[in-house]
C-alpha positions as CSV (number, residue, x, y, z in Angstrom):
1,M,-3.1,-3.6,-26.4
2,Y,-4.1,-4.6,-22.7
3,A,-1.6,-2.4,-20.5
4,K,-2.0,0.4,-23.0
5,F,-5.4,0.3,-23.9
6,L,-7.8,-1.5,-22.3
7,K,-6.0,-2.4,-18.3
8,R,-7.4,1.5,-17.0
9,G,-10.7,1.4,-18.3
10,I,-11.5,-2.0,-16.7
11,D,-10.2,-0.5,-13.4
12,F,-12.5,2.2,-14.1
13,T,-15.4,-0.2,-14.5
14,L,-14.3,-2.8,-11.8
15,S,-13.9,-0.2,-9.1
16,L,-17.3,2.0,-9.7
17,F,-19.0,-1.6,-10.0
18,A,-17.8,-2.7,-6.8
19,L,-18.2,0.9,-4.7
20,I,-21.9,0.4,-5.8
21,I,-22.4,-3.2,-4.8
22,L,-19.9,-2.6,-1.9
23,S,-21.5,0.2,-0.6
24,P,-23.6,-1.1,2.2
25,V,-20.7,-2.9,3.7
26,L,-18.8,0.4,3.5
27,L,-21.2,2.7,5.4
28,M,-21.4,0.0,8.1
29,L,-17.0,-0.2,8.4
30,I,-17.5,3.4,8.3
31,L,-19.9,3.7,11.4
32,I,-18.2,1.2,13.4
33,G,-14.8,2.4,12.4
34,A,-16.2,6.2,14.2
35,I,-17.2,4.2,16.5
36,A,-14.0,1.8,17.7
37,M,-11.4,4.5,16.8
38,K,-13.4,7.3,18.7
39,G,-13.1,9.5,15.4
40,N,-12.3,9.5,12.1
41,P,-13.0,5.6,10.4
42,F,-10.4,7.0,7.5
43,F,-6.0,6.8,7.4
44,T,-4.9,8.9,4.7
45,Q,-1.4,9.1,3.6
46,L,0.7,10.5,0.5
47,R,2.3,7.6,-1.2
48,P,4.3,8.0,-4.9
49,G,2.2,6.6,-7.9
50,K,2.9,6.2,-11.6
51,I,6.1,8.7,-12.6
52,D,4.5,11.7,-14.5
53,P,6.3,11.7,-18.2
54,K,7.0,15.4,-17.9
55,T,8.7,15.5,-14.7
56,G,10.4,12.7,-14.8
57,K,9.2,12.2,-10.9
58,E,6.6,9.6,-9.4
59,R,3.3,10.8,-8.6
60,I,2.6,12.0,-4.8
61,F,-1.0,10.8,-4.1
62,R,-3.4,10.2,-1.1
63,L,-4.0,7.1,-0.4
64,I,-7.1,6.4,1.7
65,K,-7.9,3.3,3.8
66,F,-9.9,2.4,6.9
67,R,-7.8,2.7,10.2
68,T,-6.5,0.2,11.9
69,M,-4.7,2.0,14.8
70,S,-6.2,4.8,17.6
71,N,-4.5,8.2,18.3
72,A,-4.2,7.3,21.8
73,K,-1.5,9.1,22.9
74,D,1.2,9.3,26.4
75,Q,1.1,11.8,28.8
76,Y,3.7,14.1,26.7
77,G,1.5,13.9,23.9
78,N,3.3,11.5,21.6
79,L,1.5,8.4,20.1
80,L,1.9,5.7,21.9
81,P,3.2,2.2,20.3
82,D,1.8,0.3,17.4
83,D,1.2,-3.1,18.9
84,V,-1.0,-0.9,21.5
85,R,-2.9,1.6,19.4
86,L,-3.7,-1.5,17.2
87,N,-7.0,-2.7,18.6
88,R,-9.4,-5.9,18.0
89,Y,-10.9,-4.1,15.5
90,G,-8.2,-3.0,13.9
91,K,-6.8,-6.3,13.9
92,F,-9.6,-7.7,12.3
93,L,-9.7,-5.0,9.6
94,R,-6.1,-5.8,9.3
95,S,-6.7,-9.8,8.9
96,T,-9.6,-9.5,6.5
97,S,-7.6,-7.0,4.3
98,L,-11.7,-5.2,4.6
99,D,-9.2,-1.9,5.5
100,E,-7.8,-1.6,1.9
101,L,-11.6,-1.6,0.7
102,P,-11.7,3.0,0.5
103,E,-8.6,2.3,-2.1
104,L,-11.0,1.5,-4.9
105,F,-11.5,5.6,-4.7
106,N,-7.9,5.8,-6.2
107,I,-8.8,3.1,-8.3
108,L,-11.5,5.1,-9.8
109,V,-9.8,8.4,-10.1
110,G,-6.7,6.8,-11.7
111,H,-4.5,6.9,-8.6
112,M,-4.1,3.2,-8.6
113,A,-4.8,-0.2,-10.4
114,I,-6.8,-3.4,-9.3
115,V,-3.2,-4.9,-9.9
116,G,0.5,-3.7,-9.8
117,P,3.0,-2.9,-7.1
118,R,2.1,-1.6,-4.0
119,P,2.4,1.9,-3.0
120,Q,5.2,2.2,-0.5
121,L,5.6,5.2,1.8
122,V,7.4,8.1,-0.2
123,R,10.4,6.8,3.4
124,D,10.5,4.2,1.2
125,M,10.7,5.2,-2.0
126,I,13.6,7.5,-1.2
127,F,15.8,4.7,-0.5
128,M,15.4,3.0,-3.8
129,S,17.5,2.4,-6.7
130,T,17.3,3.7,-9.6
131,E,16.5,0.1,-11.1
132,V,14.0,-0.3,-8.2
133,R,12.0,2.7,-9.1
134,R,11.2,1.6,-12.4
135,R,8.1,-0.3,-10.4
136,H,6.7,3.6,-10.6
137,S,6.4,3.3,-14.1
138,V,3.1,1.4,-14.2
139,R,-0.1,2.7,-11.3
140,P,0.2,1.2,-8.1
141,G,-2.0,-1.3,-7.4
142,L,-4.5,-2.8,-4.7
143,T,-2.6,-6.2,-5.2
144,G,0.3,-7.7,-6.9
145,L,2.8,-10.4,-7.5
146,A,4.2,-9.7,-4.3
147,Q,1.4,-9.8,-2.4
148,V,0.4,-13.3,-3.9
149,N,4.0,-14.3,-3.1
150,G,4.5,-13.6,0.7
151,R,3.1,-10.1,0.7
152,N,4.6,-9.0,4.3
153,N,7.0,-12.2,4.9
154,I,9.3,-11.5,2.4
155,T,11.9,-9.3,2.5
156,W,12.4,-6.4,0.9
157,E,14.6,-7.6,-1.9
158,K,12.1,-10.3,-2.7
159,K,8.9,-7.7,-3.3
160,F,10.9,-5.4,-5.3
161,M,11.9,-8.8,-7.7
162,F,8.2,-9.7,-8.1
163,D,7.4,-5.7,-8.7
164,L,9.8,-5.7,-11.6
165,C,9.1,-9.0,-12.6
166,Y,5.8,-8.1,-12.9
167,I,6.7,-5.4,-15.2
168,D,9.3,-7.0,-17.3
169,T,7.7,-10.0,-18.0
170,G,4.8,-8.1,-19.7
171,I,1.1,-7.1,-18.4
172,T,-1.7,-9.2,-19.2
173,L,-5.2,-9.1,-18.7
174,F,-4.8,-13.2,-18.0
175,G,-1.6,-12.2,-15.7
176,D,-3.7,-9.6,-13.9
177,L,-7.0,-12.3,-13.6
178,R,-4.3,-14.8,-12.2
179,I,-3.1,-12.4,-9.3
180,V,-6.2,-11.4,-8.5
181,L,-8.1,-15.2,-8.2
182,Q,-4.8,-15.6,-5.8
183,T,-4.9,-12.1,-3.8
184,V,-8.8,-13.7,-3.3
185,G,-7.3,-17.0,-1.8
186,K,-5.1,-14.6,0.5
187,V,-8.0,-13.0,1.6
188,F,-10.0,-15.8,2.6
189,K,-6.8,-17.8,4.4
190,R,-5.8,-14.4,6.3
191,S,-2.6,-15.2,5.6
192,D,0.5,-13.2,5.2
193,T,-1.1,-9.5,6.3
194,V,2.1,-8.8,8.9
195,R,5.6,-9.8,9.3
196,E,6.3,-12.8,11.8
197,G,6.6,-11.2,15.2
198,T,5.9,-7.5,14.4
199,A,2.2,-5.2,14.5
200,S,3.4,-3.7,11.4
201,D,6.0,-4.1,8.2
202,I,9.6,-2.3,8.7
203,D,9.7,0.6,7.0
204,Y,12.6,-0.3,3.9
205,G,15.1,2.5,5.3
206,D,14.9,1.5,8.6
207,W,15.5,-2.3,7.1
208,L,18.6,-1.2,5.3
209,L,20.0,0.3,8.1
210,E,19.3,-2.9,10.5
211,E,20.9,-5.0,7.9
212,G,24.2,-2.5,7.8
213,K,23.5,-1.5,3.6
214,I,23.9,1.8,4.6
215,D,24.9,4.1,7.3
216,I,23.2,6.5,10.0
217,R,24.2,9.2,7.6
218,V,22.7,8.4,4.8
219,Y,19.9,7.3,6.7
220,E,19.1,10.4,8.4
221,S,20.1,12.4,4.9
222,K,17.4,10.2,3.3
223,Q,15.0,10.7,5.7
224,A,15.5,14.3,5.6
225,E,14.7,14.1,1.6
226,A,11.4,12.5,2.5
227,K,10.2,15.3,4.1
228,K,10.8,17.9,2.3
229,I,8.8,15.9,-0.2
230,L,6.1,15.6,2.1
231,E,6.3,19.2,2.7
232,V,5.8,20.5,-0.8
């Protein structure tokens, strides 16, 4: 009952209410971000959403966040490494999770839910098995079971395990509320925002390659597949 008929209505109402209440904060972050990032304060990226029952494929949507890395480039026009482009303001946004606030718009229009598996990259999706891609049978979430159980400090295998556990154990109002409350605690503690020793989390395909679970030929073939999806 909740998952099929109530969850979407609750998500719409709460995201609209949050956008109204937090509008002064959002406006302030837009202005500060425009200065700190020397331009557009927003970062958008195509992500896989819920599977379309008509096509059997994930709907690709444009996720919106506050930009945490500048567009600084070297003398040849190439973007500098992540740890160089991640300035103090960007680190603050990530540590407080304020960079996620614009995703409320994604929730409002129906791309996302408040609670659900986090939307990964398209280049992560194409490396997922059919079983793992069951995580896309529901709307991706602003937060989820994996986020309150380690977020970026757990392996990809554990992330996917928690995502599927969220779906398979039954999506309930009480369960979602518990995840939201646990998320609030994580945000205040500023824990698990990035994997230890890295500026940002490693891509799933890169992790598989490093772990020797795939070879370079499979890796390059899958990356080419992801590019085709993004070009459509």
